[in-house]
Each structure stands twice: as C-alpha cells, then as structure tokens.
C-alpha positions as CSV (number, residue, x, y, z in Angstrom):
1,M,12.0,-28.0,-16.5
2,S,15.4,-26.5,-15.4
3,A,16.1,-25.3,-11.3
4,S,16.5,-22.1,-12.4
5,D,12.9,-22.4,-14.6
6,L,11.3,-24.0,-11.5
7,S,12.5,-21.3,-9.2
8,S,11.2,-18.6,-11.1
9,S,7.5,-20.4,-11.8
10,M,7.1,-20.7,-8.4
11,T,8.1,-17.1,-7.7
12,Q,5.7,-16.1,-9.8
13,V,2.9,-17.7,-8.1
14,Q,4.1,-16.5,-4.5
15,R,3.7,-13.1,-6.0
16,S,0.3,-13.4,-7.1
17,D,-0.9,-15.0,-3.8
18,V,0.5,-11.9,-2.3
19,H,-1.7,-9.2,-3.7
20,P,-5.4,-10.3,-3.2
21,R,-3.5,-11.0,0.9
22,A,-2.7,-7.6,0.4
23,R,-5.8,-6.0,-0.7
24,I,-8.0,-7.8,1.7
25,S,-5.8,-7.5,4.5
26,L,-5.7,-3.6,4.0
27,K,-9.7,-3.5,3.6
28,R,-9.7,-5.2,6.9
29,K,-7.5,-2.4,8.8
30,L,-9.5,0.5,7.1
31,F,-13.0,-1.4,7.7
32,R,-11.4,-1.8,11.4
33,G,-10.0,1.8,11.7
34,L,-13.5,3.2,10.7
35,G,-15.0,1.4,13.3
36,T,-13.0,2.4,16.4
37,V,-13.5,5.5,14.9
38,F,-17.1,5.6,14.9
39,V,-17.4,3.8,18.3
40,W,-15.0,6.4,19.6
41,A,-16.9,9.1,18.3
42,S,-20.1,7.8,19.5
43,F,-18.2,7.7,22.9
44,L,-17.4,10.9,23.4
45,I,-20.8,12.1,22.1
46,V,-22.7,10.5,24.4
47,A,-20.0,11.5,27.3
48,A,-20.4,15.6,26.6
49,A,-23.8,15.0,26.3
50,F,-24.1,13.4,29.8
51,L,-22.0,16.1,31.5
52,S,-22.9,18.5,29.9
53,I,-26.3,17.7,31.3
54,I,-24.8,17.0,35.1
55,L,-22.7,19.8,35.2
56,D,-25.9,22.4,33.8
57,V,-27.7,20.7,36.7
58,L,-24.9,21.0,39.4
59,I,-24.1,24.8,39.2
60,N,-27.8,26.0,38.4
61,A,-28.3,23.6,41.3
62,L,-25.4,25.1,43.8
63,P,-27.0,27.8,44.8
64,G,-29.8,25.2,46.8
65,L,-27.5,22.2,47.8
66,K,-27.2,24.1,51.6
67,L,-28.7,21.9,54.7
68,S,-32.3,24.1,54.9
69,L,-32.7,21.6,51.4
70,F,-32.8,18.6,54.2
71,T,-34.3,20.3,56.7
72,E,-37.6,22.6,55.9
73,V,-40.5,21.5,53.5
74,S,-41.7,23.2,50.6
75,T,-43.4,26.7,51.4
76,G,-45.0,27.4,48.0
77,M,-42.4,27.8,45.7
78,G,-39.6,28.0,48.4
79,G,-38.0,26.4,51.5
80,G,-36.8,23.0,51.6
81,L,-37.5,19.6,50.0
82,K,-37.6,17.6,53.0
83,N,-41.4,16.3,52.1
84,A,-39.8,16.0,48.7
85,I,-37.4,13.6,49.4
86,E,-39.6,11.9,52.3
87,G,-42.3,11.6,49.6
88,T,-40.0,9.7,47.0
89,L,-38.4,7.7,49.1
90,V,-42.1,6.1,50.0
91,L,-43.3,5.8,47.0
92,S,-40.5,4.4,45.6
93,L,-39.6,2.1,48.4
94,G,-43.2,1.1,48.8
95,S,-43.5,0.3,45.0
96,L,-40.6,-1.9,45.5
97,L,-42.3,-3.8,47.9
98,I,-45.2,-4.4,46.3
99,A,-43.6,-5.4,42.9
100,A,-40.3,-7.3,44.0
101,P,-42.5,-9.8,45.4
102,V,-44.8,-10.5,42.5
103,G,-42.4,-9.4,39.6
104,I,-39.9,-12.0,40.8
105,A,-42.4,-15.4,41.7
106,A,-43.9,-14.0,37.5
107,G,-39.7,-14.5,36.7
108,I,-39.3,-17.7,38.1
109,Y,-42.7,-19.2,36.5
110,L,-41.6,-17.7,33.0
111,S,-37.7,-19.3,33.3
112,E,-38.6,-22.7,34.9
113,F,-42.4,-23.4,34.0
114,G,-43.1,-20.7,31.4
115,S,-42.6,-23.1,27.9
116,G,-46.5,-23.8,27.3
117,M,-49.1,-21.1,27.0
118,A,-50.1,-20.0,29.5
119,G,-46.1,-18.9,29.5
120,K,-46.0,-17.1,26.3
121,S,-49.5,-15.1,27.3
122,L,-47.6,-13.5,30.5
123,R,-44.0,-12.9,29.0
124,F,-46.5,-11.1,25.8
125,L,-48.9,-9.1,28.7
126,S,-45.8,-8.2,30.4
127,D,-44.1,-6.8,26.9
128,V,-47.7,-5.1,26.1
129,L,-47.0,-3.3,29.5
130,V,-43.8,-2.4,28.9
131,G,-44.9,-0.4,26.1
132,V,-47.8,1.0,28.1
133,P,-47.0,5.0,28.9
134,S,-47.0,5.7,32.3
135,I,-49.2,8.8,31.9
136,V,-52.1,6.1,30.8
137,L,-51.0,3.8,33.7
138,G,-52.0,7.1,35.8
139,Y,-54.9,7.8,34.2
140,V,-56.2,4.4,35.2
141,G,-55.2,4.6,38.9
142,Y,-56.8,7.9,38.6
143,I,-59.7,7.1,37.2
144,T,-60.0,3.5,39.3
145,M,-58.8,4.3,42.7
146,V,-59.1,8.3,42.8
147,I,-62.1,8.5,41.6
148,Y,-64.4,5.3,41.8
149,L,-62.3,3.4,45.1
150,G,-62.6,6.8,46.6
151,W,-59.2,7.4,47.9
152,Q,-58.4,11.0,46.2
153,F,-55.0,11.7,46.0
154,S,-53.2,9.2,47.7
155,V,-50.1,7.1,49.0
156,A,-51.6,3.5,48.1
157,A,-52.5,5.1,44.9
158,G,-49.4,6.6,44.0
159,I,-47.9,3.6,44.9
160,I,-50.4,0.5,43.6
161,T,-49.7,2.4,40.2
162,L,-46.2,2.5,39.9
163,S,-45.9,-1.3,41.1
164,V,-48.2,-2.2,38.5
165,M,-45.4,-0.4,35.9
166,L,-42.2,-1.9,37.7
167,L,-43.4,-5.0,37.4
168,P,-42.6,-6.5,33.9
169,Y,-39.3,-5.4,34.3
170,I,-38.6,-7.1,37.7
171,A,-40.0,-10.4,36.2
172,R,-38.0,-10.3,32.7
173,T,-34.9,-9.6,35.2
174,T,-35.4,-12.0,36.9
175,E,-36.2,-14.4,34.2
176,M,-33.1,-13.8,32.1
177,A,-30.9,-14.5,35.3
178,L,-32.6,-17.5,36.4
179,G,-31.9,-18.3,32.5
180,N,-28.1,-17.9,32.4
181,I,-27.3,-20.2,34.5
182,P,-27.2,-23.7,33.0
183,L,-29.2,-27.2,33.1
184,A,-26.7,-28.5,34.3
185,V,-27.1,-27.0,37.9
186,R,-30.3,-28.0,37.8
187,E,-29.8,-31.7,37.0
188,A,-26.9,-31.9,39.3
189,G,-30.1,-30.8,42.3
190,F,-32.6,-33.6,41.0
191,G,-29.9,-35.4,40.9
192,I,-29.2,-35.2,44.9
193,G,-32.7,-36.1,45.5
194,A,-33.5,-32.0,46.1
195,S,-37.3,-31.1,44.9
196,E,-38.2,-28.4,42.6
197,G,-38.6,-25.9,45.5
198,T,-35.4,-26.9,46.8
199,V,-33.9,-26.7,43.3
200,I,-35.0,-23.1,42.9
201,L,-35.2,-21.5,46.4
202,R,-31.7,-22.9,47.3
203,I,-29.5,-23.6,44.2
204,L,-31.0,-20.9,41.0
205,M,-31.7,-18.5,43.3
206,P,-28.6,-17.9,45.1
207,G,-26.7,-17.6,41.7
208,A,-29.0,-15.6,40.1
209,L,-28.9,-13.3,43.2
210,P,-27.1,-10.4,42.2
211,A,-28.6,-10.0,38.7
212,V,-32.2,-10.0,40.1
213,M,-30.4,-7.4,42.6
214,T,-29.3,-5.1,39.6
215,G,-33.0,-5.5,38.2
216,L,-34.6,-4.3,41.7
217,F,-31.8,-1.4,41.9
218,Y,-32.9,-0.3,37.9
219,A,-36.9,-0.7,39.1
220,L,-36.0,1.8,42.1
221,A,-34.3,3.8,40.1
222,L,-37.0,3.8,37.3
223,S,-39.4,4.8,40.3
224,M,-37.9,7.4,41.8
225,G,-37.5,9.3,38.1
226,E,-41.2,8.9,36.8
227,T,-43.5,12.4,37.2
228,A,-46.7,11.5,35.2
229,P,-48.7,8.8,36.9
230,L,-47.9,10.3,40.4
231,I,-49.5,13.3,39.1
232,Y,-52.7,11.8,38.2
233,T,-52.8,9.6,41.5
234,A,-50.7,10.4,44.5
235,G,-51.4,14.7,44.1
236,W,-49.1,16.9,45.9
237,S,-48.5,18.4,49.1
238,N,-46.1,20.7,50.7
239,Y,-46.5,18.6,54.2
240,M,-44.6,16.2,55.4
241,W,-46.2,13.1,55.1
242,N,-48.7,11.8,58.2
243,G,-48.7,7.3,57.8
244,Q,-52.0,7.9,56.4
245,F,-52.3,5.9,52.6
246,T,-55.6,7.1,51.5
247,N,-57.1,10.6,51.4
248,Q,-53.8,12.3,52.0
249,P,-51.4,13.4,49.4
250,I,-48.1,13.2,49.3
251,G,-44.7,15.4,47.7
252,Y,-42.2,14.2,45.5
253,L,-39.0,14.8,43.8
254,T,-40.2,15.1,40.6
255,Y,-42.9,17.6,41.1
256,V,-40.8,19.7,42.1
257,I,-38.7,19.4,38.8
258,W,-42.2,19.4,36.1
259,T,-44.0,22.9,38.4
260,F,-41.6,24.5,39.6
261,I,-38.9,25.2,36.7
262,N,-42.1,27.0,34.8
263,E,-42.5,29.5,37.5
264,P,-41.3,33.0,37.0
265,F,-39.2,33.1,40.3
266,E,-35.7,32.2,40.9
267,A,-36.0,30.6,44.5
268,A,-38.3,28.0,42.9
269,H,-36.0,27.8,39.6
270,V,-33.6,26.7,42.3
271,L,-35.7,23.8,44.2
272,A,-36.5,22.8,40.9
273,F,-32.4,22.3,39.6
274,A,-31.6,20.9,43.2
275,A,-34.4,18.2,43.2
276,A,-33.0,17.4,39.8
277,F,-29.0,16.9,41.0
278,L,-30.7,14.7,44.1
279,I,-32.7,12.6,41.1
280,T,-29.6,12.7,39.6
281,M,-27.2,11.5,41.6
282,V,-29.3,8.6,42.9
283,V,-30.4,7.4,39.8
284,L,-26.9,7.6,38.8
285,G,-25.9,5.7,42.6
286,L,-28.6,2.7,41.9
287,I,-27.3,2.4,38.3
288,L,-23.4,1.8,39.2
289,L,-24.5,-0.6,42.0
290,G,-26.5,-3.2,39.5
291,R,-23.3,-2.7,37.5
292,W,-21.1,-3.5,40.1
293,M,-23.1,-6.3,41.5
294,V,-23.0,-8.1,37.5
295,I,-19.4,-7.4,37.7
296,W,-18.8,-8.7,41.3
297,Q,-20.8,-12.1,40.2
298,L,-18.8,-12.1,36.9
299,R,-15.5,-12.2,38.7
300,K,-16.7,-14.1,41.3
301,R,-17.2,-16.9,38.6
302,G,-13.9,-16.3,36.7
303,A,-15.4,-14.3,33.7
304,Y,-14.5,-10.7,34.5
305,R,-10.6,-9.5,34.6
C-alpha cells in the first residue's frame, strides 16, 4: 500500500469517527439546554408566586402596620395584636422547650444506638407521626386535656399538642446531623479513652450543633404557622396572658388570620393581613437564619465558597 492510499484510509477512518461524536455532543448540548430552561422556568415560577404572595400581603397589611398594632389588644374585630403576638410567642417557645430536649435525645438514640428493633420501631412511629394531620392531633388534645383532664382551653393543652407535633421533626433532624459526622471522629474519641457519653456530648454534638439548631428553627417556624391544633386546645382570648397554664385560653396570630378574614369588616381584614405579614416575616427570618447556620458550618469545614 502506498503512502497516499494509507493517508486517505486514515482520513476516512477519522471522518467516520467524527460524526457519532458530533451527534452525541449535539444531543448532550440539547438536553443540557432544555434542562437549563426548565430549571430557570421553575425558579421564575416559584419566585413569582413567592413575591406575589409577599407583595399582596404587604399591600393589604400596610394600613394596619402602625405602633398601635403592637401596643393594643384585640377588641372584637378591631384593635391591635399585642395579645396575639404574646400568645404566639408563649405557645411556640413553650412547645419548643418541651420538644427540643426530648427530640434531640431521641435523635441521638436513633443515630448512635438505633440499629436494633427498638430503633427501627421508633423511626417508624416517628414517620407515622409526621404524616398525622395536625387537626387530628388537636382533636386528640381536645379529648384528653380539654375534656378528660378538665383543663379547658388553655396554654398547657396548646403547648403539649404542638410539642407532640414537633417531636419527629427535631428527632430526625438531629439523627441526620449526627449521621453526617464521619465514623473516624467517633473512633478518634474512643481512641483517646473518652467514654461513650463524652464522645457524644463533647465531640459529636458540637460538630452537629449548627444543623441541629437549623432543625429547631424550622420547628419553631412550623409551630408559629399552625392553626388547626390550637383551635381545639388553646381557644382564643382578647386579653393578655395572665400566667395561668390551665383553664385560661390565649390568643395567637394564626387565629386572627383564620377568623378575621371572613368577617365583613374592613378593620378585621386589615388585622388579618397584618397578622399574616408578621407570621410570614418571622418564618422567613427563621428559615434564612437556619440556612445561614448551615452555610457557616460548611464554610468552617472548607466545603462552601
């Protein structure tokens, strides 16, 4: 075979190899372009929906965003939201004080000792509890605490009901936070002679703390946005809380949103939108704080830029 024939045959082989690769590259570019368009379209739809909700709530709440909103209590379908703001803080923080220690302890157990049947059962029951509608929890709280125990509509009934609702979220968040810590960290702790409790409390928990705190912020935001379980347990009151945990109802912001918006009075509608704006801003702030803590943790580990 001459040199010219060899060169022409190699050129033909190279040309035959180019076309399939070109087709593959074109196909990849097409799918990548479609994927990019789909992602951006989805983002714009979600962003537009979020901004429209925020702007609609803000525009309707503007007439009610004044100092009297925070200094006056509700008077029928008017007044301020001082009692509802106080009640929301009491119920949310109270439920978190009960649910956080129990949920974190359950998460530690599931992460470090939950490989047996007891751990699997607890994990299954936690998943079931997440799927139970909040109004069912409220009805159970109404039967057991409001009626059977005779507490009537009260702060204690509302706090306990919210605590039960928050438990599985805090437990699973803690379990996942501890599960992300490498096994080598545990082995290093045991290698220096630390006990099991010391490894968990002094080594693992500090490393998992930002993620655990993020779960607590999300749980707090979830409790602030609940209405159904509190209607059956906490009731409603136009007055400030007097410190009594039983036989005394309490106000909260979500009740204002749920009830006042259906009234035929403009003042009631303004209060409802003002309450919705306050809840939205607080929840948004808690979520952003949680995200910041996660990013801070990743930056500290050198995994985020």
